[in-house]
N, C-alpha and C positions, 0 to 999 in steps of 0.2 A: 455871199452872194445875195442877190436881188432880183426880185421878181415883179415886173409892174404886170398887172392884168386888171382891167377894167380902172374900178376904185378902190382894190385892196391890195395893198403891197405887203409880203411878208419879209422878213428882213431875219436870216438865220445866220449864224455864224458860218466864216468858211472853215474854220478851225475844226475835223472832226472830233466828235465827242468820244469820249472811253466807254467800254461795255458798261462798267458801273453807274453810269450816267444817262443810259438810253430810258431807263424807265421814267428820267426827269427831263425828256428832250420835250415833250409838248410844253413844258413851262417856259421854254427860251423862245417858245414862237410870238411873235408880236404883231397883233390884229390891230389893225386902224380902220376905221368905219367911218365914213360921212354919214351927216345928217339924213334921216328921210331912207337909207338903207337898212333892212334888216335880215339879208340872206345871209350875210356874214353871221349875224347871232346865234341862225341857226344852226350853221356849219359847226358854230363853238359849241352849240349844247349837245349836238349830234356826237361828235368826240367827245365829250365827256361821258355821255350816256352809253357808247358804246364801250368805253372803257370800263366802265362800273357792271354792264352786263357781261364781258368776255373775263373779269377777273370773276364775279361771284360762280360764274358757269364753270372757269376752271377748278375753283376751291370743291365744289359740289363734286366734278368728276376726282379731285384727289382724294376726297373722305369717302366716296362711296362708290364709286365703278371702276375708275383706272386703276392698274398695279403702278407701285412709286414710281419706279423708272420711267415707265410711259407717260405718266403725270406730269413728273417732272420735265421731260421733253417739250411737251404739248404747253407747257407753263413758260418755257423759253422761249419756245418759238410764237408765242400769243404776245410775249414782248420786244420783240427784234424790234430794232429802230427802224428798219426798213418797211416793216409791216405799220408801223405807227403812221410815219412819215406819210405812207403810200394814202391812209386813209383820211391823215388829216389835208394832205394838200385836194386828195378828189373831193371832198365835201366842201372846200373852198371854192372850187371851180363849178360846182353844180349849179345850175343855173335856175332850179325851179323846186318848189318842196315836193312834187311826185319821185322826183330824182333822192331825194333826202331821205323820202321814208322807204324807198326799194332797199337802197342800201343800207338802213336801219335794219329790214328784214333779214336781207342776207348776214349781216353780222349777227343775228338772234339765232338763224337757223343754223349756222355753220358750226358753232361748237355741240349743238345738239347732235349735228351728223359726224363729228368726228369722235363722240362719244361712244355712238351705238357699238362697235366692236368689244366695248368694255361689260357690255349686259350679259353676255353667255358666262363671262368669269364670275360677275356676281350672282347670276341664278346657279352657277353648280358649286360654288362656295358656299351659299345658304343651303343645297341640299346636304352637301357634305357635314355641316353642322350640323341640321338635325338626324343624320342617321348615326352619327358619332353619339351623339346626346342619346337616340334610341337604344344602340348597344349596350352601353353606359349603363342605362337603366334596366336592360335585362340583365345584367350580368351581376348588380346588387340583387334583382329578385331570384335569381338561383342561387345566390350567396345565403340568402335568408331561409328559402328552402328547404337549403342543404343538399341542393344537386351538386354543386361545385364548392370546393375549399375556401373559403374568406383569404383575400390575399392581405387583410388586416388582422387576421388571427392565426399567428403560426401554431398554436395549441390544436389546431385541427389537424394537424400534420403527424399529430402524433398515435399509436395504437389507442382501442380504447381502452385498453387495463391500463394503460400510462397515465390516460386523463383521469379515471377514476382515482388512480394511486393518488393524483396531484388534488382531486375535488374531495377527498377525504379530509384533508389535512388544511384548507382555506378555512376563514369565518364565514359564518350562513348569510351573512349581507353579499360578499364576493359570488358566494354559489349561487345565489339567486341571480345576479347581475349577468353572470355568464350565459344564463339562458337564452337571454335577448342577443348573443352574439352571432347564432346561427343553429339549424334544427337539430343538427347533430350533439352540439354541447347541450341544448335543452334536452333530450332524450337521455343522455349521459347523465346528466345532473338530478335526473327522477329515478334513477337506479338503487337497487335495494342496499346494495354494496357501498355505495357513497354516503346513504343516511346512516346505514349502521357503521361508517366510518366517523360520523357527526356525532353519533352518540357517544360513541366512545371519548372522542373529545371533549363531547361536554361533561360525562361524567368525569373526566380526568382535571378539568379545571373546578367542580363543584364534587368533591368526593361525597360529602353529606347529604348529596340529594337523594331523595327516594325513587327507588326503582321503577322499572314500569311496571303496569297493569299489567302484563301477561307475555310470556316470553318473546324474545326479539323475534324469535321462529316465525311467530304466529301473526305478525304485523306485514300486511301488505307496503310497500314501497309507501304508499299516498299517508297511510296511515300513521306509520313511522316517521317520515317527514311533518306531517302535523304535530306530533309529538314532541319531536325536538324543536321545532320551530317556535312552538308554544311555550316550554320554556326557557327558551335561548331570548325570546322578546319577554318573558316574565323580570330574567336576571337583567334585562337592559331597562326595563321598568323600573326598577327600583334602583338603578344607579343615576337614574336621569334627575338632573337638578330642575324639578318641576313641583309645582303644587297641585295640579289639577293630577287626576289619577291616570294611569295610563287605562284602562278600564275599568269598568264596572257593572258590576249585575245586580237587580234590584228581583228579590224573589219573595213572592205572595207566600205568607205559611198560615194557612189556617186557624181559626182560633187561637193566632197567638194571644191577644187580648186577654180573651177569657182564661187563658193556661198559658203560665209562660212556658214557651219551650225550651228545651234543653238543645245548646247545638253545639255539633264539633264537627270539625274539617280533619278527614282523613290525610293520614301522610299524601303526599303526593301531589295534593290540593285538588282533586278531580269531584271528589263525592262528598256531599253535604248532609250530614245526620240531623235530623231533628226530632226529638223524641217529645211527647205530649200523652201524660199518664198512660205509661206502658208501651205506647205505640213506638214506632220507627217509622219516618218515611226519608226514601233519599232523594237528594238533587243532585242531577249530573249539571257542572259548571261549565263542562266543553260543550253543554248544549242548553242554554238557558233558556230558549224557546220551549223546551220539553217540560211538561209539567211533573213536580215530584211523584216518584211513586212509593205506596205505601207497602212496606217490606215484612215490617210487623203489625197486624191490627191489634187493637187494643183488647178485643175480646181473646186472644188468644194469650196476649201479654197479661193480663188482669185474672188473677185465680185466686177465688168465687167474685171479690166484690169488685164492680169499678168505681170510677171517681176519685183513685188516688192519683197524687202527681209525681210526674217523674223528677226525682231529686238530682241524681247522678247520673253520667253517662259517662262511663272509661270504655276505653279502645285499645286493642292490643293487636297489631298487624303481625301476623305470622311471616316469619323472612326462610322458612325450608318449603314454600310451594312455590310453583310455577305461576300460577295467577293471584292477583291479589287476595285475600283471603285477612279476615282478620276476627277476632274475640271480642264480643262486646259483654258489658255489664250493665243490664239498668236497676236502679234502685229506685223503687216505688212505694210512696207510703203517704201518712199522714203525720206531720212530724209533731211532737209533745201534745198527742192529743188520748187521753187515757180510754175514752169510747170508740177511737179507731180500731179497726182491722188488723191481722199484723201485718209488719212489714215484709214486702217482697223483694225476693233480688233473682232477678231472671238473666242468665247466661244463653247467649246464640252465637252460632258461626254464619258469619257472612263472606259471601266469595262472589265475585263478578266472573257473568257467566258472556261470551262474547265477545268482538274485540270492535274498538273505534266508536263510529256512531251508534252501533247499535247494541253495543255493551248493558247490562243491565246487571242489578244485584240481586240476589236471593239467599235468603236466612231459613238457618234451620234451626230448630232448638236443643239447647244442650241439656240445661238443668235448670231448674227453681228451688230455693228454699224459702222459708220465712222466719222472722224474728220477733217475738214480742214487743210490743209498743209499751209506753213510750220513749220515744228517745230520736236524737235528731245526729244526721251522717254528714258531719262536717266533711270529710274528705274520702275520695276513695281512690283506688289504684288496681289496675290488670296486667300480671304480668305473667305470660307462662301459665302455670298451673296452681300460682297466688292471685290471691286477691284479697286486698288490704283494705281498712275501710276505718277512719276515725271518728268514735263515737262520743255524744256528749248524753248523758242521762240525766235525768231529774232523779232518779233512785239511786245510780251507782256512780255519777259523776263523769269523768271523763276517764276512757280506754281505748285500746286499738286491737284490732282482731283480724287474724293472717289465716285466711280460708286456705285450703286443700278444695277448692271449690269441685273437681272433679270426681271428690270422695264424698261429698255432701249431698245431702237431699233432705226432703221435708222433716224429716224425722230425726236424724242424726247430724251433728255438726262434725265436721273434720279441723280443726283450728288450732292455733295459737293464740294466747290473750297477753297482753302486757299493758303496762302503765306506765307513762312519763311523767315528770316533773311537773308539765304545764301542759295543756292542750296543744295539738300540732296541727298548725294550718293549712300545710302541705306534706303529704307523704307520698313516697316514693318505695318500691321494692327494688333491691338491689339483686345484683349475684350471690353467689355462695351463701345465700342465708343470709343478706344483711337488709336490713331496714332503715330507712332515711326519712327524717323528720324536720321540718322547718319550726322552731319556738321562736317568733318572731324574726328577727335577722341572724339566729343563732342556727347553723344545721347540725344536727345530732343524729350520728351512725351508731344503729345496736345491732345486735345479734338475735335473731328471731329464736323464740325460745323453741323446744321441741312442741309437736301439733298433738293433741289428743282429740279422741272422739267421745263426745259428749251429746245428751239428748238435748232437743230444742228447749224444753222448760229449764233447763239445768243452766243458766246464766253465770257461767264463772269468769270474773273479771281480771283474773291474774293480778302480778303483784309488780310492785315499781322497778324498774328495769334502769342499768346504768348505762349512757352511752360509752360506746368505745372510744371514741373521739368525738370534738365538736370545732366547728370553726365559726367564729364571728365575723360576720359581712360589716363594712361600712354602712351608716345609717341606722335609724332606730326603728324603721318598720318595712316591711315587704310592700311596694308599691301595687302588686296584685298578688293574689293567691295562683299565682303562674309561673312557673318554669320551663326550659327545655326540656326534651329528653335526655336520659341518662346514658353519657359512652363511657363503657370499659374501655380504660387506657392499659391496665395491666391487671395483674391477679388482685390486689388491693385498691389500685387508685381508679378515680371513675373523675368523670368531667361534666360538668353543666353550666349552664347559663341563667344566671337569676337578675332582678330587679327590684333596687331598694330605692328608696327618696335620695339616696346618695347619685345613682345611674346605673346603667348597666354594667354588668359585672360577669366577668368569665371566672370559672371559680374549677381549681385543681383540687379534690379531696386525695387524703395520702395521711396513714396513721402516722409517718415520720415528720412530712414536712407539706402544709398544704400551701396553695398558693393562690392569690385574689389580685387580679387585671381588671380597671377601669375600664371598659371600652367608650362609655360614652355618659356625658355629667348630664342629668336631667337639670334644664335651665329654672332655677327660683323654686324648687320643689319645698315645700314647708315641711316640717320636723313632726306635726300633729297631722292625722289622716282628716278630721272634720276641716282644716284649713286647706287641704288639697283641691286643686283644679281637674287633677284627674279622673275618668270612668272609667278605663279599663287598661290592661297593658298585656299583651300577648308577645313574647319572645321564644327565639328559636335559637338553633346554632348560628345563623346566619343573619336573621333577620328580627327586627322589633318593630310592634306596632303600637302606639303610644296614643292613647286616645284623651282630650280633654273634653271639657264641656263645649266649647266653643270652636276647635279646630282639633287635627290629628298630625301625628308625626311619626312619619315611618322613615327607618333607619337600616341599611342593610351592611354587612360587614362580610369580611373575608378571611380565611386565617391563611397562614403560610408556617414556615421553619420557628420563627421566633415567637408565634402564639397568634392572637387577633387581633384585629383592627377596622374599628367602625371606619365605613367609606364617609 
């Protein structure tokens, strides 16, 4: 088909185009221009601009305004061959630029008019999305407040008693995490029954741990939770593979430089005792910001002459009381001074009053007695009604006294006296009338001789005793004059932890067959004390603290059916 109009000729193929070629139909139109005529060039540019604007508008409607079906129909309609051909032919027959501009405006306004019906849909769609988001936020808020059950936590659908029973048996980290799920679980996790179960779980895993300072019935839920979490955190801290301590408390002890204090941490780890010149100050390690409280002033401890230093501090925690109660023995004197006043030994009973952060220690005096000077008390031990001390005297040599301190007064002493082949650096009182001493690395067990009542001036020094049996530990010296508490395993069997230059040892004493196992080997520890880098060693049933000149080593152990194992 050919058409002549003025100076312009369009040559289209007479063969109809398939639908797949409709969008390329404009490429088959051949335009010929004579020189000097620019109208056809304007028409050609208008066609290109209209196609570009229409396709861009259709894409915007597809993406933002119209439903998919309507957008598809509009896109197909916009690219039909009839509409393209009409626009192309019309532009080529227009005679002036005004007509071209009018057609251009019409082509731009038409898609906007067609898109107007889609704007209500777009508006209501946005409103629906915002309403859905609002209700989802409100539901999460109500779940957090515990007003409705959480769909993500089926635990809240159980009865309260069952939830409490479950929380008793989970670890303490999981228990604390459940508080973040909803308010109901937060409240249940703070109940008294849950933390009683957590305490029972802790004691089952750590059977040698010290009991609570007061009866469990006297603990409110918050205080019991604090006690359990503190002990559990300490266990985790000891097992942590890190050089820095998990926590550290610095305590300023008055007059520590002028007179060296004797320190002792009471079983359980809360109370630190410091004794200077017969006085006793208690520091609450659970509340380090609280200053120490003087529970035994020097004016009550020193009779009649002040200025004598505290040389030994022995503590015996009572197990038959409902609250933390312990007896203490304070040795006070001037060692090896012929002109010094008599050596004083004071016995006090200290009990905890109150619970939690308001707890405090109060002391009452039980008895006191004196011993003529001069001598040196090398070691002392308080257990039950017996008080033992190892004496080095310039006049009488070395001997050991075991007092019935409840029957002793400033005028008469009720005691048993015995001698050993050598001086003993560590002594312990055993049940069933037995006495244990360390002669170097050899453990010796003795029978305590019968007690006698003598006047203070009658210094009976006893006869040499023979041990019932003895056990030689590996190594050639004790790393420190410190051993763990004695555990009675049977009638004549005892267990303890000691440390020599060979390492930390678990010892089972028996008159038939004793057993020694090495828990931890001290690295590069020399045989002679003057070459050692150790400054102190503290051992317990499950922990050991080894202090060097420039560092410290903390070790934790656990016990099982086969014995002990250092972690």
